[in-house]
C-alpha positions as CSV (number, residue, x, y, z in Angstrom):
1,M,19.6,0.7,-17.6
2,A,16.8,-1.8,-16.9
3,K,14.6,-0.6,-14.1
4,I,14.2,-2.9,-11.1
5,K,10.5,-2.5,-10.2
6,K,9.9,-5.1,-7.6
7,D,12.0,-7.2,-5.3
8,T,10.2,-10.5,-5.8
9,N,11.5,-14.0,-5.2
10,L,11.6,-14.7,-8.9
11,R,13.7,-11.6,-9.6
12,K,16.0,-12.4,-6.6
13,S,16.5,-15.9,-8.0
14,I,17.4,-14.6,-11.5
15,L,19.9,-12.0,-10.1
16,Q,21.4,-14.6,-7.8
17,A,21.8,-17.0,-10.7
18,A,23.5,-14.2,-12.7
19,I,26.2,-13.3,-10.1
20,T,26.9,-17.0,-9.2
21,G,27.5,-18.1,-12.8
22,Q,24.4,-20.2,-13.1
23,L,22.7,-18.0,-15.6
24,I,25.8,-17.8,-17.9
25,S,29.1,-19.2,-16.8
26,N,31.2,-18.8,-19.9
27,V,31.1,-17.6,-23.5
28,K,32.3,-19.7,-26.4
29,G,35.7,-18.6,-27.6
30,E,36.4,-16.6,-24.5
31,T,40.0,-17.3,-23.3
32,K,40.5,-14.6,-20.7
33,T,39.7,-15.0,-17.1
34,G,38.3,-12.9,-14.3
35,K,41.7,-12.8,-12.6
36,E,43.3,-11.4,-15.8
37,L,40.6,-8.8,-15.9
38,L,41.2,-7.9,-12.3
39,D,44.9,-7.6,-12.9
40,K,44.3,-5.2,-15.8
41,I,41.9,-3.1,-13.8
42,I,44.5,-2.8,-11.0
43,E,47.2,-2.0,-13.5
44,E,45.2,0.8,-15.0
45,R,44.2,2.2,-11.7
46,N,47.9,2.3,-10.6
47,A,48.9,4.0,-13.9
48,K,46.2,6.6,-13.2
49,L,47.5,7.1,-9.6
50,L,51.1,7.6,-10.9
51,A,49.9,10.0,-13.6
52,D,47.9,12.1,-11.1
53,W,51.0,12.1,-8.8
54,E,53.3,13.3,-11.6
55,E,50.7,16.1,-12.3
56,A,50.5,17.0,-8.6
57,K,54.4,17.2,-8.3
58,K,54.3,20.1,-10.8
59,K,52.5,22.2,-8.2
60,N,54.0,20.6,-5.1
61,P,57.4,18.9,-5.6
62,K,56.9,17.3,-2.1
63,A,53.7,15.5,-3.1
64,K,53.7,12.0,-1.7
65,K,54.0,9.1,-4.1
66,P,50.9,7.0,-3.8
67,T,51.0,3.4,-2.5
68,P,50.2,1.0,-5.4
69,I,46.9,-0.8,-5.3
70,V,47.1,-4.6,-5.0
71,A,44.4,-7.2,-5.2
72,S,42.9,-7.8,-1.7
73,E,43.5,-11.0,0.0
74,I,40.4,-13.2,0.4
75,T,40.5,-16.3,2.6
76,E,38.8,-19.6,1.9
77,D,36.5,-19.1,4.9
78,E,35.1,-15.8,3.5
79,I,34.0,-17.3,0.2
80,P,30.2,-17.7,0.4
81,F,29.5,-19.8,-2.8
82,E,31.2,-21.5,-5.7
83,I,31.8,-19.6,-8.9
84,P,33.0,-20.8,-12.4
85,K,36.7,-21.5,-12.7
86,S,37.2,-18.6,-15.2
87,W,35.8,-16.2,-12.6
88,C,37.6,-14.8,-9.6
89,W,36.7,-13.3,-6.2
90,C,37.7,-9.8,-5.5
91,R,36.6,-6.9,-3.3
92,L,34.4,-4.1,-4.5
93,G,37.1,-1.6,-3.7
94,N,39.3,-3.2,-6.4
95,L,36.9,-2.2,-9.1
96,G,36.8,1.5,-8.7
97,T,37.1,4.5,-6.5
98,F,34.9,5.3,-3.5
99,I,34.3,9.0,-2.8
100,N,32.8,10.4,0.4
101,G,30.7,13.6,0.5
102,D,32.4,16.7,1.7
103,R,31.9,16.8,5.5
104,G,33.9,20.0,6.1
105,S,32.9,23.6,6.5
106,N,31.9,23.8,2.8
107,Y,29.2,21.1,3.2
108,P,26.0,22.7,2.0
109,S,23.6,23.4,4.8
110,K,19.8,23.4,4.2
111,Y,20.0,27.1,4.1
112,K,22.2,27.0,1.0
113,L,20.0,24.6,-0.9
114,S,17.2,25.8,-3.2
115,S,14.6,24.2,-5.4
116,N,15.9,25.9,-8.6
117,G,19.7,26.2,-8.4
118,E,22.4,25.1,-10.8
119,I,23.9,21.8,-9.4
120,P,21.7,18.9,-8.1
121,F,22.4,18.0,-4.5
122,V,21.5,14.4,-4.1
123,S,20.3,12.4,-1.1
124,A,18.6,9.0,-0.7
125,I,15.2,10.7,-0.7
126,N,15.8,11.4,-4.4
127,F,16.2,7.6,-5.2
128,E,13.4,5.6,-6.6
129,N,13.8,2.1,-8.0
130,T,17.6,2.7,-8.5
131,T,16.9,5.8,-10.6
132,L,17.0,9.5,-9.8
133,R,13.7,11.3,-9.1
134,K,14.1,14.8,-10.5
135,D,10.8,16.2,-9.2
136,N,12.1,16.6,-5.6
137,L,15.7,17.6,-6.2
138,L,17.3,20.5,-4.3
139,Y,20.3,22.4,-5.8
140,V,23.5,24.2,-4.8
141,S,24.9,27.2,-6.6
142,Q,27.9,26.8,-8.9
143,N,30.1,28.8,-6.4
144,Q,29.1,26.5,-3.6
145,Y,29.8,23.4,-5.8
146,D,33.2,24.7,-6.7
147,L,34.1,25.0,-3.0
148,L,33.4,21.3,-2.3
149,R,36.6,19.2,-1.9
150,S,34.8,15.9,-2.3
151,G,31.5,14.3,-3.1
152,K,31.2,15.5,-6.7
153,L,29.1,13.2,-9.0
154,Q,29.7,12.4,-12.6
155,K,27.5,10.7,-15.1
156,E,27.2,6.9,-14.6
157,D,28.5,7.1,-11.0
158,F,26.8,4.9,-8.5
159,A,25.5,6.9,-5.5
160,I,25.0,4.5,-2.6
161,C,23.3,5.2,0.8
162,I,25.5,4.3,3.8
163,R,23.3,5.6,6.5
164,G,19.6,4.9,7.2
165,S,18.3,3.1,4.0
166,L,21.5,1.1,3.6
167,G,22.3,0.0,0.1
168,K,19.6,2.1,-1.6
169,F,21.3,3.5,-4.7
170,C,20.9,5.2,-8.0
171,F,22.9,5.0,-11.3
172,Y,23.5,8.7,-11.7
173,P,22.1,10.0,-15.1
174,L,23.2,13.7,-15.1
175,E,26.4,15.3,-16.0
176,V,27.3,16.8,-12.5
177,G,26.0,16.7,-9.0
178,A,26.9,16.6,-5.3
179,I,26.1,14.1,-2.6
180,A,24.7,14.4,0.9
181,S,27.0,13.1,3.7
182,S,24.8,10.0,4.0
183,L,25.9,8.8,0.6
184,V,29.1,7.6,-1.0
185,I,30.1,7.6,-4.7
186,L,31.3,4.5,-6.4
187,R,33.1,5.4,-9.6
188,A,33.8,2.1,-11.4
189,N,36.8,1.5,-13.6
190,E,35.9,1.9,-17.3
191,I,36.9,-1.7,-18.1
192,I,34.2,-3.3,-16.1
193,N,30.7,-3.5,-17.5
194,K,28.8,-1.0,-15.3
195,K,25.5,-2.8,-16.0
196,Y,26.9,-6.0,-14.5
197,L,28.0,-3.9,-11.5
198,Y,24.5,-2.4,-11.4
199,Y,22.8,-5.8,-11.3
200,Y,25.2,-6.9,-8.5
201,L,24.0,-3.9,-6.5
202,C,20.4,-5.0,-7.1
203,S,21.1,-8.6,-6.0
204,N,20.3,-10.2,-2.7
205,F,24.0,-11.0,-2.2
206,F,24.8,-7.3,-2.0
207,Y,22.3,-6.9,0.8
208,E,23.7,-9.9,2.6
209,E,27.1,-8.1,2.5
210,I,25.4,-5.0,3.9
211,K,24.1,-7.1,6.8
212,R,27.6,-8.5,7.4
213,F,29.2,-5.1,7.8
214,N,26.3,-3.1,9.3
215,N,27.4,-1.8,12.7
216,G,24.1,-3.0,14.3
217,T,23.3,0.2,16.1
218,A,19.9,1.9,16.2
219,Q,20.9,4.0,13.2
220,P,22.0,1.6,10.4
221,N,25.5,2.7,9.3
222,L,28.2,1.7,6.9
223,A,31.4,3.5,5.8
224,A,33.2,3.6,2.5
225,G,35.8,1.5,4.2
226,D,33.2,-1.2,4.7
227,L,32.0,-1.1,1.1
228,I,35.5,-1.5,-0.1
229,K,35.6,-4.9,1.6
230,F,32.4,-6.3,0.0
231,L,33.0,-9.5,-1.9
232,F,32.4,-9.4,-5.6
233,P,32.3,-12.4,-8.1
234,L,34.1,-11.1,-11.2
235,P,33.6,-12.9,-14.5
236,P,35.6,-12.2,-17.7
237,L,34.4,-9.2,-19.5
238,A,32.8,-11.2,-22.3
239,V,30.8,-13.1,-19.7
240,Q,29.7,-9.9,-18.0
241,N,28.4,-8.6,-21.3
242,A,26.6,-11.9,-22.0
243,I,25.0,-11.9,-18.5
244,V,23.8,-8.3,-18.9
245,A,22.4,-9.0,-22.4
246,K,20.5,-12.0,-21.0
247,L,19.2,-10.1,-17.9
248,E,18.0,-7.3,-20.1
249,E,16.2,-9.8,-22.2
250,V,14.7,-11.7,-19.3
251,L,13.9,-9.1,-16.7
252,P,11.2,-7.2,-18.8
253,L,9.5,-10.6,-19.1
254,V,9.7,-11.0,-15.3
255,D,8.2,-7.5,-14.9
256,A,5.3,-8.5,-17.3
257,Y,4.8,-11.8,-15.4
258,E,4.9,-10.0,-12.0
259,N,2.4,-7.4,-13.1
260,A,0.1,-10.1,-14.5
261,V,0.3,-12.0,-11.2
262,L,-0.3,-8.8,-9.2
263,Q,-3.3,-7.9,-11.3
264,K,-4.6,-11.4,-11.0
265,E,-4.2,-11.3,-7.2
266,E,-5.9,-7.9,-7.0
267,L,-8.7,-9.1,-9.2
268,K,-9.1,-12.2,-7.1
269,T,-9.3,-10.0,-4.0
270,A,-11.5,-7.4,-5.5
271,L,-13.7,-9.4,-7.9
272,P,-16.0,-11.0,-5.3
273,D,-16.8,-7.7,-3.7
274,K,-17.3,-6.0,-7.1
275,V,-19.5,-8.8,-8.3
276,K,-21.5,-8.7,-5.0
277,K,-22.1,-5.0,-5.3
278,A,-23.2,-5.4,-9.0
279,I,-25.6,-8.2,-8.0
280,L,-27.1,-6.0,-5.1
281,Q,-27.4,-3.1,-7.5
282,E,-29.3,-5.2,-10.0
283,A,-31.4,-6.5,-7.1
284,I,-32.5,-3.1,-5.9
285,Q,-33.4,-2.1,-9.5
286,G,-35.8,-5.0,-9.8
287,K,-33.7,-6.7,-12.5
288,L,-33.3,-10.0,-10.7
289,T,-37.1,-10.5,-10.3
290,K,-38.2,-9.4,-13.8
291,S,-39.4,-12.8,-14.8
292,W,-40.9,-13.5,-11.4
293,R,-43.1,-10.4,-11.7
294,K,-44.5,-11.7,-15.0
295,T,-45.9,-14.8,-13.3
296,T,-46.9,-13.4,-9.9
297,T,-50.0,-11.4,-8.9
298,I,-49.1,-8.4,-6.8
299,E,-51.7,-7.9,-4.0
300,E,-50.1,-4.8,-2.4
301,S,-47.8,-2.4,-4.3
302,G,-44.7,-0.8,-2.8
303,K,-46.7,2.5,-2.5
304,Q,-49.6,0.8,-0.7
305,L,-47.1,-0.9,1.6
306,L,-45.4,2.5,2.4
307,D,-48.7,4.1,3.0
308,R,-49.7,1.3,5.5
309,I,-46.3,1.6,7.2
310,I,-46.8,5.4,7.7
311,E,-50.4,5.0,8.8
312,E,-49.3,2.4,11.4
313,R,-46.4,4.5,12.6
314,N,-48.7,7.5,13.0
315,A,-51.2,5.3,14.9
316,K,-48.4,4.2,17.2
317,L,-47.3,7.9,17.8
318,L,-50.9,8.8,18.7
319,A,-51.2,5.8,21.0
320,D,-48.0,6.7,22.8
321,W,-49.2,10.3,23.1
322,E,-52.4,9.2,24.6
323,E,-50.5,7.1,27.1
324,A,-48.1,10.0,27.9
325,K,-51.1,12.4,28.5
326,K,-52.2,10.2,31.5
327,K,-49.0,11.2,33.3
328,N,-48.6,14.6,31.8
329,P,-51.8,16.3,30.4
330,K,-49.6,18.9,28.7
331,A,-47.7,16.3,26.7
332,K,-47.3,17.7,23.2
333,K,-49.2,16.0,20.4
334,P,-46.7,14.6,17.8
335,A,-46.6,15.9,14.3
336,P,-47.8,13.1,12.0
337,I,-45.2,11.3,9.8
338,A,-45.7,11.9,6.1
339,A,-44.1,10.4,3.0
340,S,-41.0,12.5,2.0
341,E,-41.1,14.5,-1.1
342,I,-38.7,13.1,-3.7
343,T,-37.9,15.1,-6.8
344,E,-37.2,13.7,-10.2
345,D,-33.6,15.0,-10.0
346,E,-33.0,12.8,-7.0
347,I,-34.1,9.5,-8.5
348,P,-30.9,7.6,-9.4
349,F,-32.5,4.9,-11.7
350,E,-35.8,3.5,-12.9
351,I,-37.7,1.0,-10.8
352,P,-40.7,-1.3,-11.7
353,K,-44.1,0.3,-11.6
354,S,-45.2,-1.8,-8.6
355,W,-42.4,-0.3,-6.6
356,C,-42.0,3.1,-5.0
357,W,-39.3,5.3,-3.6
358,C,-39.0,6.2,0.1
359,R,-36.4,7.4,2.4
360,L,-34.7,5.2,4.9
361,G,-35.9,7.4,7.8
362,E,-39.5,6.5,7.0
363,I,-39.0,2.9,7.7
364,C,-36.5,2.9,10.6
365,K,-35.2,4.8,13.5
366,L,-32.2,4.8,15.9
367,T,-32.8,4.4,19.6
368,D,-30.9,3.8,22.8
369,G,-31.3,0.6,24.8
370,E,-33.0,0.4,28.1
371,K,-30.6,1.5,30.9
372,I,-29.7,-1.3,33.4
373,Q,-27.3,-1.8,36.3
374,D,-26.2,-4.4,38.7
375,I,-26.6,-7.1,36.1
376,K,-23.4,-8.7,34.8
377,L,-23.6,-9.1,31.0
378,P,-21.1,-9.3,28.2
379,L,-20.0,-6.0,26.6
380,L,-21.2,-5.9,23.0
381,D,-18.5,-3.9,21.3
382,A,-17.4,-4.2,17.7
383,K,-14.5,-6.5,18.3
384,Y,-16.6,-8.9,20.3
385,L,-19.4,-8.9,17.8
386,R,-17.0,-9.7,15.0
387,G,-15.6,-12.6,17.1
388,K,-12.2,-10.9,17.4
389,K,-12.0,-11.1,21.2
390,E,-13.3,-12.9,24.3
391,A,-16.3,-11.6,26.3
392,E,-15.7,-8.8,28.8
393,Y,-18.4,-8.5,31.4
394,I,-19.8,-5.3,32.8
395,S,-22.7,-4.6,35.1
396,S,-24.3,-1.4,33.9
397,G,-25.2,0.3,30.6
398,K,-27.8,-0.1,27.9
399,L,-29.4,-3.4,27.3
400,A,-29.5,-5.2,24.0
401,K,-31.5,-8.3,23.5
402,P,-31.1,-11.3,21.1
403,N,-32.1,-10.3,17.4
404,D,-31.7,-6.6,18.1
405,L,-30.0,-4.7,15.3
406,L,-27.0,-2.8,16.5
407,I,-25.5,-0.1,14.3
408,L,-22.1,1.5,14.7
409,V,-22.6,5.3,14.9
410,D,-19.0,6.2,16.0
411,G,-15.7,5.2,14.5
412,E,-14.2,4.4,11.1
413,N,-16.8,1.7,10.3
414,S,-19.9,3.8,11.1
415,G,-23.0,2.4,9.4
416,E,-22.0,-1.3,9.9
417,V,-25.0,-3.3,11.3
418,F,-24.8,-6.4,13.5
419,I,-27.6,-8.8,14.3
420,N,-27.2,-9.4,18.0
421,K,-27.2,-13.0,19.2
422,E,-27.3,-12.7,23.0
423,E,-28.4,-10.5,25.8
424,G,-25.7,-8.0,26.6
425,I,-24.7,-4.4,27.2
426,M,-24.3,-2.2,24.1
427,G,-20.9,-0.7,23.5
428,S,-20.8,3.1,23.6
429,T,-20.3,3.4,19.8
430,F,-23.7,1.6,19.1
431,K,-27.3,2.5,18.8
432,K,-30.3,0.2,18.2
433,L,-31.6,0.2,14.6
434,N,-35.3,-0.4,14.6
435,I,-36.8,-1.3,11.3
436,V,-40.6,-1.5,10.9
437,N,-42.0,-5.0,11.1
438,E,-43.9,-4.6,7.8
439,L,-40.8,-5.0,5.7
440,Y,-38.7,-8.0,5.1
441,L,-35.6,-7.3,7.3
442,P,-32.9,-9.0,5.2
443,Y,-33.9,-6.9,2.2
444,V,-33.4,-3.6,4.1
445,L,-30.1,-4.9,5.5
446,Q,-28.8,-5.8,2.0
447,F,-29.7,-2.3,1.0
448,I,-27.7,-0.8,3.9
449,A,-24.8,-3.0,3.2
450,L,-24.8,-1.8,-0.4
451,N,-24.4,1.7,0.8
452,K,-21.6,1.0,3.4
453,D,-18.9,2.9,1.5
454,L,-21.1,6.0,1.2
455,L,-21.9,5.9,5.0
456,R,-18.2,5.3,5.9
457,N,-17.0,8.1,3.7
458,S,-19.6,10.6,4.8
459,K,-18.9,10.6,8.5
460,K,-19.0,13.7,10.7
461,G,-16.4,14.7,13.2
462,A,-12.6,14.8,13.1
463,A,-11.1,13.2,16.2
464,I,-13.9,10.5,16.4
465,P,-15.9,10.3,13.2
466,H,-19.7,9.8,13.6
467,L,-22.4,8.4,11.4
468,N,-23.9,11.2,9.3
469,K,-27.5,10.6,10.3
470,D,-28.9,13.1,7.7
471,I,-27.3,11.0,4.9
472,F,-28.4,7.7,6.6
473,F,-32.0,8.7,7.0
474,G,-32.1,10.4,3.7
475,L,-31.0,7.4,1.7
476,L,-33.4,6.6,-1.1
477,L,-34.7,3.1,-0.7
478,P,-36.4,1.4,-3.7
479,L,-39.4,-0.3,-2.0
480,P,-40.8,-3.4,-3.7
481,P,-43.9,-5.2,-2.6
482,L,-43.3,-7.4,0.5
483,A,-43.4,-10.8,-1.5
484,E,-40.9,-9.4,-4.0
485,Q,-38.5,-8.3,-1.2
486,E,-38.5,-11.9,0.0
487,K,-37.9,-13.2,-3.5
488,I,-35.0,-10.7,-4.1
489,V,-33.2,-11.9,-1.0
490,E,-33.8,-15.6,-1.9
491,I,-32.1,-15.0,-5.3
492,I,-29.3,-13.0,-3.7
493,E,-28.6,-15.8,-1.2
494,Q,-28.4,-18.3,-4.0
495,I,-25.9,-16.1,-6.0
496,L,-23.6,-14.6,-3.4
497,P,-21.9,-17.9,-2.3
498,L,-20.8,-18.3,-5.9
499,C,-19.1,-14.8,-5.7
500,E,-16.9,-16.0,-2.9
501,K,-15.6,-18.8,-5.1
502,L,-14.3,-16.2,-7.6
503,G,-11.5,-15.3,-5.2
504,G,-10.4,-19.0,-4.8
């Protein structure tokens, strides 16, 4: 059996063409009709009924003679589309026998099922793409199977779901099995090409018939009696065989086409982001400015810049301490900031000689905003800052000013940084990100953006995840001289717009 992988418009169109006679309508030299085939199927089914009755009479002379099967009447109003003249309309029930699962006292309860029994017990959960998944099967014992009065599967039966996932089915590949009560078995007459019936069950028309007979309650439901009434466009057998041969030639090509389109779409979606990450990675390794360094005189290396930053931060700490002592003579003198020790094992890649490594915590800190009240200002939460909702005004909280950096420290997107554009009150999931003035701010923000996945995947907390500040402050930042930071960002801003076009 060909495997139906996806239910795309192209596949639907091809299957619809197949069952309406537009893919193949007739076969050269074929003289028989669908009506003649239907008559033969009904004749054979009636002969089988009589043979079974004769056999039953040997055990029970009073066994009731079965009512002969006749072709179901179909009115003009019911016919949904035109089919070739050599075809005929019939009902699904004319083409085989429908068998319900055993719903009596012998129906296997969950306590009688095991993961390693003798006879597979099949439900819709075991169906995947019209085939049977064997990794999640449960089983009944042979004794339990023998007690069942109905619902016994044979190889090449169709097991169809009639409750819940209506129409979900599998073409049964094993020798024996039993069905759950939510399924029904369709055992097709041997004359019909079962692969043609298979493709009918895969078609959109079959699902339109399901909609027609679905009872419309909260729990979707059909009965075997409903399935029997489904309309079926029946070609002559030679045409069925030709349609199946054509479908099994065409559908693998459709699969290949769909997979190629899917991969292309995924690539279109993912490529800009992947290229952007690659560019940023090249940037922080100094590869984008290699030629620039050859023609530029470096006045202050990254190490000298870092030393100056630490010196100025320590001077600020001392100044703040001196100020604090005026109010509290016992104010504790702060420990001086020192450049972090970075071992060789930690260094992820080589950087230019004029650069140095530092930790993010040495060049930035997180702070709360100034507390305010009785001033009506917009609430600066993530949705508002992303432009996803209108302003909501509140009158107390922590103040954020234009050009402040706000970083999410709570929630799924922890580590995301916003450049604030207006005076407002910070949402509870934010803190201010203060980066030293000696650095070129866009360079540091590009570095943080490059590490967004690491920050999002390293959150602390279960109910509400929080930014892992140890990882954030411990990030190793490749620090170029200030002029090179500016040059790197200039090059990035020239290249990144081109990345966006890759998805178009």
